ZAMARGU-4260 file (C-alpha; in steps of 0.2 Angstrom, whole numbers, plus 5000, padded with zeros to 4 digits):
<rodrens>
0) 5001/4990/5111 | 5009/5007/5107 | 5002/5018/5093 | 5011/5024/5078 | 5021/5008/5076
5) 5028/5009/5095 | 5036/4993/5101 | 5023/4981/5110 | 5026/4977/5127 | 5037/4962/5131
10) 5044/4963/5115 | 5063/4956/5114 | 5074/4968/5104 | 5089/4953/5104 | 5076/4939/5094
15) 5090/4931/5082 | 5073/4926/5073 | 5067/4939/5060 | 5050/4944/5057 | 5044/4950/5043
20) 5026/4955/5039 | 5021/4955/5020 | 5004/4967/5017 | 4995/4967/5001 | 4979/4977/5000
25) 4964/4968/4994 | 4957/4971/4976 | 4965/4988/4978 | 4958/4997/4965 | 4941/4991/4968
30) 4943/4995/4987 | 4947/5012/4981 | 4931/5015/4971 | 4923/5010/4986 | 4929/5023/4998
35) 4926/5035/4983 | 4908/5028/4983 | 4903/5018/4998 | 4888/5012/4989 | 4897/5001/4979
40) 4903/4990/4995 | 4895/4973/4994 | 4894/4974/4978 | 4902/4967/4959 | 4915/4979/4956
45) 4926/4977/4939 | 4941/4992/4937 | 4947/4992/4919 | 4954/5001/4903 | 4944/5003/4887
50) 4926/5003/4890 | 4924/5020/4897 | 4917/5025/4878 | 4907/5010/4879 | 4919/5001/4866
55) 4921/4983/4872 | 4940/4982/4872 | 4955/4983/4885 | 4955/4972/4899 | 4952/4971/4919
60) 4964/4977/4932 | 4955/4970/4945 | 4938/4962/4951 | 4933/4962/4969 | 4927/4946/4975
65) 4909/4949/4969 | 4915/4949/4955 | 4926/4936/4952 | 4912/4924/4958 | 4906/4928/4942
70) 4920/4923/4931 | 4927/4940/4930 | 4947/4941/4934 | 4963/4951/4931 | 4968/4953/4915
75) 4954/4947/4906 | 4947/4956/4889 | 4935/4967/4894 | 4923/4960/4881 | 4923/4942/4891
80) 4920/4950/4907 | 4904/4959/4901 | 4898/4944/4895 | 4902/4936/4913 | 4895/4951/4923
85) 4884/4966/4912 | 4886/4983/4918 | 4873/4986/4931 | 4867/5000/4922 | 4862/4989/4906
90) 4854/4974/4916 | 4842/4991/4922 | 4837/4995/4905 | 4836/4976/4899 | 4822/4965/4905
95) 4832/4950/4899 | 4846/4954/4910 | 4843/4952/4930 | 4851/4969/4938 | 4855/4956/4953
100) 4869/4947/4942 | 4875/4964/4935 | 4890/4975/4941 | 4899/4991/4940 | 4913/4995/4929
105) 4924/5009/4935 | 4939/5014/4924 | 4956/5014/4930 | 4961/5031/4939 | 4980/5029/4944
110) 4984/5045/4952 | 4969/5042/4964 | 4975/5026/4968 | 4993/5032/4972 | 4984/5045/4983
115) 4977/5032/4994 | 4992/5020/4991 | 5003/5035/4999 | 4993/5035/5016 | 4993/5017/5018
120) 5013/5017/5013 | 5015/5030/5027 | 5008/5022/5039 | 5019/5005/5035 | 5035/5016/5036
125) 5031/5022/5053 | 5026/5004/5060 | 5044/4998/5052 | 5061/5003/5052 | 5063/4994/5034
130) 5051/4994/5021 | 5053/4986/5003 | 5038/4994/4993 | 5036/4983/4980 | 5019/4989/4969
135) 5007/5004/4973 | 4998/4990/4986 | 5009/4978/4991 | 5025/4980/5003 | 5039/4971/5014
140) 5040/4976/5033 | 5056/4969/5044 | 5048/4973/5061 | 5060/4962/5070 | 5065/4978/5081
145) 5048/4981/5086 | 5040/4964/5092 | 5045/4947/5094 | 5040/4928/5094 | 5037/4927/5111
150) 5020/4919/5116 | 5007/4929/5127 | 4991/4922/5129 | 4994/4910/5116 | 4996/4920/5102
155) 5014/4928/5096 | 5017/4946/5099 | 5022/4948/5081 | 5002/4943/5079 | 4997/4958/5089
160) 5009/4968/5080 | 5003/4962/5063 | 4985/4966/5067 | 4988/4983/5075 | 4995/4987/5056
165) 4981/4979/5048 | 4968/4990/5058 | 4979/5007/5057 | 4976/5005/5037 | 4958/5000/5038
170) 4954/5013/5050 | 4965/5028/5045 | 4965/5025/5026 | 4948/5015/5024 | 4954/5000/5015
175) 4955/4981/5018 | 4973/4973/5017 | 4981/4957/5020 | 4996/4951/5029 | 5006/4938/5032
180) 5019/4937/5044 | 5034/4924/5045 | 5052/4924/5049 | 5057/4924/5029 | 5051/4934/5014
185) 5045/4920/5007 | 5034/4913/5018 | 5028/4931/5023 | 5021/4933/5005 | 5012/4915/5003
190) 5005/4918/5019 | 4996/4935/5016 | 4989/4925/4999 | 4982/4912/5010 | 4969/4919/5017
195) 4962/4933/5007 | 4952/4944/5008 | 4956/4954/5026 | 4966/4940/5034 | 4981/4938/5043
200) 4989/4923/5045 | 5007/4919/5055 | 5020/4906/5052 | 5030/4903/5065 | 5049/4899/5066
205) 5052/4881/5063 | 5032/4879/5055 | 5036/4883/5038 | 5040/4867/5030 | 5023/4862/5038
210) 5014/4876/5033 | 5018/4876/5014 | 5016/4854/5016 | 5001/4853/5006 | 5000/4870/4998
215) 4999/4870/4978 | 5017/4872/4971 | 5013/4888/4962 | 5011/4895/4980 | 5029/4893/4983
220) 5036/4913/4979 | 5045/4913/4962 | 5035/4897/4954 | 5023/4904/4940 | 5011/4895/4927
225) 5026/4889/4915 | 5037/4884/4931 | 5020/4874/4939 | 5019/4865/4922 | 5035/4860/4922
230) 5036/4855/4939 | 5018/4844/4937 | 5028/4835/4922 | 5040/4829/4934 | 5025/4822/4948
235) 5028/4837/4957 | 5013/4846/4961 | 5012/4854/4981 | 5027/4862/4989 | 5029/4846/5001
240) 5033/4838/4984 | 5045/4852/4979 | 5052/4850/4998 | 5052/4832/4995 | 5057/4832/4979
245) 5080/4828/4972 | 5088/4844/4972 | 5100/4836/4959 | 5087/4833/4948 | 5077/4852/4952
250) 5093/4860/4948 | 5096/4851/4931 | 5079/4857/4923 | 5079/4872/4931 | 5096/4879/4935
255) 5102/4889/4949 | 5084/4895/4951 | 5078/4879/4953 | 5089/4876/4971 | 5081/4895/4974
260) 5064/4888/4973 | 5066/4871/4982 | 5075/4880/4996 | 5059/4891/4998 | 5049/4877/4999
265) 5061/4869/5015 | 5057/4887/5021 | 5077/4895/5018 | 5076/4910/5012 | 5090/4924/5018
270) 5083/4940/5009 | 5084/4954/5020 | 5069/4968/5015 | 5079/4982/5011 | 5071/4998/5004
275) 5072/4999/4984 | 5076/5017/4984 | 5076/5034/4994 | 5058/5041/4996 | 5054/5054/4983
280) 5043/5062/4998 | 5040/5062/5016 | 5021/5067/5024 | 5011/5065/5041 | 4993/5064/5040
285) 4979/5065/5054 | 4961/5063/5055 | 4947/5070/5064 | 4935/5061/5074 | 4922/5070/5064
290) 4924/5083/5049 | 4926/5100/5057 | 4926/5117/5049 | 4936/5123/5065 | 4947/5135/5059
295) 4957/5134/5077 | 4958/5116/5077 | 4964/5113/5057 | 4979/5128/5061 | 4983/5117/5076
300) 4983/5101/5065 | 4993/5105/5050 | 5007/5115/5062 | 5009/5100/5072 | 5010/5088/5057
305) 5022/5102/5047 | 5033/5102/5063 | 5034/5082/5062 | 5036/5081/5044 | 5050/5094/5045
310) 5060/5084/5059 | 5058/5069/5049 | 5068/5077/5034 | 5080/5083/5044 | 5082/5066/5053
315) 5084/5059/5035 | 5097/5074/5028 | 5083/5078/5016 | 5081/5095/5008 | 5065/5098/5000
320) 5060/5110/4985 | 5040/5108/4987 | 5027/5111/5001 | 5009/5102/5000 | 4997/5099/5011
325) 4982/5087/5007 | 4963/5091/5014 | 4950/5077/5013 | 4933/5084/5013 | 4916/5075/5015
330) 4913/5061/5009 | 4930/5059/5001 | 4936/5071/4991 | 4956/5072/4991 | 4961/5090/4987
335) 4979/5094/4986 | 4988/5110/4987 | 5006/5113/4982 | 5020/5128/4981 | 5039/5127/4974
340) 5051/5137/4979 | 5066/5142/4973 | 5078/5131/4979 | 5081/5117/4991 | 5077/5119/5009
345) 5076/5113/5025 | 5068/5125/5036 | 5055/5118/5048 | 5048/5137/5052 | 5045/5139/5031
350) 5037/5123/5031 | 5024/5127/5045 | 5022/5146/5037 | 5018/5137/5020 | 5005/5123/5025
355) 4996/5137/5035 | 4994/5147/5020 | 4988/5134/5007 | 4976/5129/5021 | 4969/5146/5020
360) 4961/5141/5004 | 4948/5129/5013 | 4943/5143/5026 | 4925/5137/5032 | 4926/5119/5024
365) 4922/5104/5035 | 4938/5093/5033 | 4939/5075/5040 | 4958/5073/5036 | 4973/5083/5035
370) 4992/5080/5028 | 5006/5090/5026 | 5022/5084/5014 | 5040/5090/5007 | 5044/5082/4991
375) 5055/5085/4977 | 5070/5079/4989 | 5088/5078/4987 | 5099/5072/5000 | 5117/5069/5004
380) 5122/5089/5005 | 5136/5093/5015 | 5124/5106/5027 | 5106/5110/5027 | 5102/5124/5015
385) 5089/5141/5019 | 5083/5151/5005 | 5091/5171/5011 | 5076/5183/5009 | 5061/5170/5007
390) 5050/5171/5022 | 5034/5165/5017 | 5026/5182/5016 | 5016/5190/5001 | 5033/5193/4993
395) 5034/5172/4994 | 5019/5170/4985 | 5026/5179/4970 | 5042/5171/4973 | 5033/5155/4970
400) 5018/5158/4960 | 5017/5137/4957 | 5002/5133/4969 | 4994/5120/4959 | 4978/5110/4964
405) 4973/5093/4965 | 4992/5085/4961 | 4994/5068/4970 | 5012/5060/4972 | 5017/5046/4981
410) 5030/5036/4985 | 5025/5019/4977 | 5030/5012/4960 | 5016/5005/4948 | 5013/5004/4930
415) 4996/5008/4922 | 4990/4989/4924 | 4994/4983/4940 | 4983/4967/4942 | 4981/4966/4959
420) 4974/4950/4969
</rodrens>
């Protein structure tokens, strides 16, 4: 297995069968809170809105699996969640409550979640040539050209590659992810949901129908609660029932969508993994084995990341108006600095100079991870641009004073309440 998303040994680049991975970061908001507060690991954690001031109004955005065991679930009113699982702080002060049957409640911090998601998404883009980001914590990858269905020592190479993706996210970002691998997008989605949390399920070509057979019909991608209820009225309760149903009857009841659901129950799904749009930023990050205050190591790392990011931007034909760095200090404090330029550029030397200048703000501080990012991208320019007279020195600071602290950005897309499974 090679690093940075390289091709596994023996991968057949000419394989006719697509290999799609669906990556879903488990209980993502709760996982992010545990990343920030390691003492929450193994504890019931509820993330939501509306109870920060103590008022029991609002909704649960996500609940850890420990909290779900008490009946707390996504989109549930906060008042119901608090009835099922009291706050830990309250339980410690109330003799009628057992602290062992209480949970930790945290407000939604979407900027922080996006920052963590951006780290994971950067890994996904390194591990696949085509990535479709579905939400802040979910994406499809087409890895057909990176691995193969070829079986070695009883396992397909695609399984090893998916494990490589999972392990990179766990090691470099610190959050768990479930991955489903299959020849189609819909089957990969079902596979990633099948063994949560931190699961890895592979459905090989020719096995989708068998894999679906005993699953509840809701497992078929596109079947929601209303459709499941209507299918139940037709005696269809499993994916196998749907596959065995009369396709004409399904189409008459649900129109063309019925035919799509019928096809997916059979494993037929010809959709390709297509990006949702051009990236809003390009970044690279690197973690130290241990936090270090060694200025030489820090500068060397930033210089290398800056060169890599500039090369990626050049390869995509992108100009950028903002250059930034990220410095993660113990235990997990994410600090970002950015500098806006007077106009769009494509200049590797400038990226390095600005990144190193921004790094100087952290002189003497131990750092566990560093990153460099270019953003405010423009594509399709006739030729690369360089700003005459902008040299990144002291005069540059006067020309570009926008050095905002602790600002975050991500290529991911989400609404305020991304209820994650």
